[in-house]
Each structure stands twice: as C-alpha cells, then as structure tokens.
C-alpha positions as CSV (number, residue, x, y, z in Angstrom):
1,X,18.5,1.4,13.9
2,X,20.9,-1.3,12.6
3,X,20.6,-4.8,11.3
4,X,17.3,-6.5,10.5
5,X,15.1,-3.5,11.4
6,X,17.1,-1.3,9.1
7,X,16.8,-3.8,6.2
8,X,13.0,-4.2,6.8
9,X,12.7,-0.4,6.9
10,X,14.2,-0.1,3.4
11,X,12.2,-3.0,2.0
12,X,9.0,-1.5,3.2
13,X,9.9,1.9,1.7
14,X,10.7,0.3,-1.7
15,X,7.5,-1.8,-1.6
16,X,5.4,1.4,-0.9
17,X,7.2,3.4,-3.6
18,X,6.6,0.6,-6.1
19,X,2.9,0.4,-5.3
20,X,2.7,4.2,-5.7
21,X,4.5,4.0,-9.0
22,X,2.1,1.3,-10.2
23,X,-0.8,3.6,-9.4
24,X,0.4,7.0,-10.6
25,X,3.4,6.4,-12.9
26,X,7.1,7.4,-13.1
27,X,6.8,11.2,-13.5
28,X,4.3,11.6,-10.7
29,X,6.6,9.5,-8.3
30,X,9.5,11.9,-9.2
31,X,7.1,14.8,-8.4
32,X,6.1,13.2,-5.1
33,X,9.7,12.6,-4.1
34,X,10.6,16.2,-5.0
35,X,7.8,17.5,-2.9
36,X,9.0,15.3,0.0
37,X,12.6,16.6,-0.3
38,X,11.4,20.2,-0.4
39,X,9.1,19.7,2.6
40,X,11.9,17.9,4.5
41,X,14.1,21.0,4.3
42,X,11.3,23.2,5.8
43,X,9.5,21.0,8.2
44,X,12.2,21.1,10.9
45,X,12.3,24.9,10.6
46,X,8.5,25.0,11.0
47,X,8.8,22.7,14.0
48,X,11.4,24.9,15.7
49,X,9.7,28.1,14.8
50,X,6.2,27.1,16.0
51,X,7.1,24.9,19.0
52,X,10.2,26.7,20.4
53,X,9.4,30.2,19.1
54,X,12.9,30.5,17.4
55,X,12.9,32.2,14.1
56,X,16.0,30.6,12.8
57,X,17.7,27.3,13.6
58,X,20.5,25.3,12.1
59,X,18.5,22.1,11.4
60,X,18.6,22.2,7.7
61,X,19.0,19.3,5.2
62,X,22.8,19.7,5.0
63,X,23.1,19.1,8.8
64,X,21.0,16.0,8.9
65,X,22.6,12.7,9.7
66,X,20.5,10.9,7.2
67,X,18.4,12.4,4.4
68,X,14.8,11.5,4.1
69,X,14.7,7.7,4.8
70,X,11.9,7.7,7.4
71,X,10.4,10.8,5.8
72,X,9.9,8.9,2.5
73,X,8.7,5.8,4.4
74,X,5.9,7.5,6.4
75,X,4.8,9.7,3.4
76,X,4.7,6.7,1.1
77,X,2.9,4.6,3.7
78,X,0.2,7.3,4.0
79,X,0.0,7.4,0.2
80,X,-0.4,3.6,-0.1
81,X,-3.1,3.5,2.6
82,X,-5.1,6.2,0.9
83,X,-4.8,4.4,-2.4
84,X,-6.1,1.2,-0.8
85,X,-8.9,3.1,0.8
86,X,-9.8,4.8,-2.5
87,X,-10.1,1.6,-4.4
88,X,-12.3,-0.3,-1.8
89,X,-16.0,-0.2,-2.5
90,X,-17.2,-1.9,0.7
91,X,-18.2,0.6,3.3
92,X,-17.1,-1.5,6.2
93,X,-13.7,-2.2,4.7
94,X,-13.3,1.5,3.9
95,X,-14.1,2.4,7.5
96,X,-11.5,-0.2,8.6
97,X,-8.8,1.4,6.4
98,X,-9.6,4.8,7.9
99,X,-9.2,3.3,11.4
100,X,-5.8,1.9,10.3
101,X,-4.9,5.3,8.9
102,X,-5.7,6.9,12.2
103,X,-3.8,4.2,14.0
104,X,-0.7,4.7,11.9
105,X,-0.9,8.4,12.5
106,X,-1.1,7.8,16.2
107,X,1.8,5.4,15.9
108,X,3.8,8.1,14.3
109,X,3.1,10.4,17.3
110,X,4.1,7.5,19.6
111,X,7.2,6.8,17.6
112,X,8.2,10.5,18.1
113,X,7.5,10.3,21.8
114,X,9.4,7.0,22.5
115,X,12.2,7.2,19.9
116,X,12.9,10.6,18.5
117,X,12.2,12.8,21.6
118,X,12.6,10.2,24.3
119,X,15.3,12.1,26.1
120,X,13.5,15.4,26.0
121,X,11.9,16.4,29.3
122,X,8.0,16.5,29.3
123,X,6.9,20.0,28.6
124,X,4.6,21.9,26.3
125,X,7.3,22.0,23.7
126,X,7.7,18.2,23.6
127,X,4.0,17.8,23.0
128,X,4.2,20.3,20.1
129,X,7.3,18.6,18.6
130,X,5.5,15.2,18.6
131,X,3.1,16.2,15.9
132,X,5.5,17.7,13.4
133,X,8.1,15.3,12.0
134,X,6.7,11.9,11.0
135,X,3.0,12.6,11.8
136,X,2.9,15.7,9.5
137,X,4.8,13.8,6.8
138,X,2.3,10.9,7.0
139,X,-0.5,13.5,6.4
140,X,1.5,14.9,3.5
141,X,1.5,11.4,2.0
142,X,-2.3,11.2,2.4
143,X,-2.9,14.6,0.9
144,X,-0.5,13.8,-2.0
145,X,-2.5,10.7,-2.7
146,X,-5.7,12.7,-2.6
147,X,-4.3,14.9,-5.4
148,X,-2.2,12.4,-7.4
149,X,-3.8,8.9,-7.1
150,X,-5.9,7.5,-9.9
C-alpha cells in the first residue's frame, strides 16, 4: 500500500483518533491505544492457536513488518461508528448506523479474504483466519466504545 492510499489511510486514522479524543479525553485515548497494542501482540497467537491448532508461533509484535497501523484504524473506526450511533436519537438513523457497522465488519472480512489471505488456498483454516485480524479488532473498537464513550 503505497502512495495516495497510504496517505488516505493515515489521514482517516488520525481523524478517527481525533474524534475519539474529543469524546473521551486524552487519558482514555492513551488507555485505548495501550489496549490495542496489548491485543495486537496476542491476536496473532490466538489466530494461529485456534485456526491452525499450533500452540506457539513466531508471529509476535517484534516480527511484524509494521506495527499497528491498520489495527488502530479498524479499532478506531469501530469506536467512532459506535459513538455516532450512541448520540443519534432517531430510531431509523440508529438502525442505519447499525447496518453500516455490520457492513464495515463484513468489509473487514472481505479485506482479509482479498488482501491479507489472498494467496492462501481455500480451506477451513482460511475461513477461520478471515475473522481474526481486522474483524476482531473492529469489534474490539466497538466494545471499547461501549465501555469508554460518553
């Protein structure tokens, strides 16, 4: 991911983090980012343990090519969408936001299928892997917003 998509990726990440900070404050954002970093170190191990039935792998944070960029983006996107949903009073608009949340979660699964695990042969393990990295992190952002959002 180079050039314009890379720049837009970071701009969207910073916009989402700014909106989160406006809603919950500085310290809670640091707490949220700390939780993301901790979950980043373990989610790959969970993925390999559950999907491939391997108890130890070498996929830790120190072996990652990039740390946490898309992880922060998808979690903060889930956080922001939940904040928007929480502050809307109209039932139809709230329902529309929940449909968008479900669509983004489905988009995370499709992103894994066509980008991250595109070269992996179709199997039961590939289906299992699709739901772990970004989709799980998006849900972590929603649950964090459920706890932290005002």
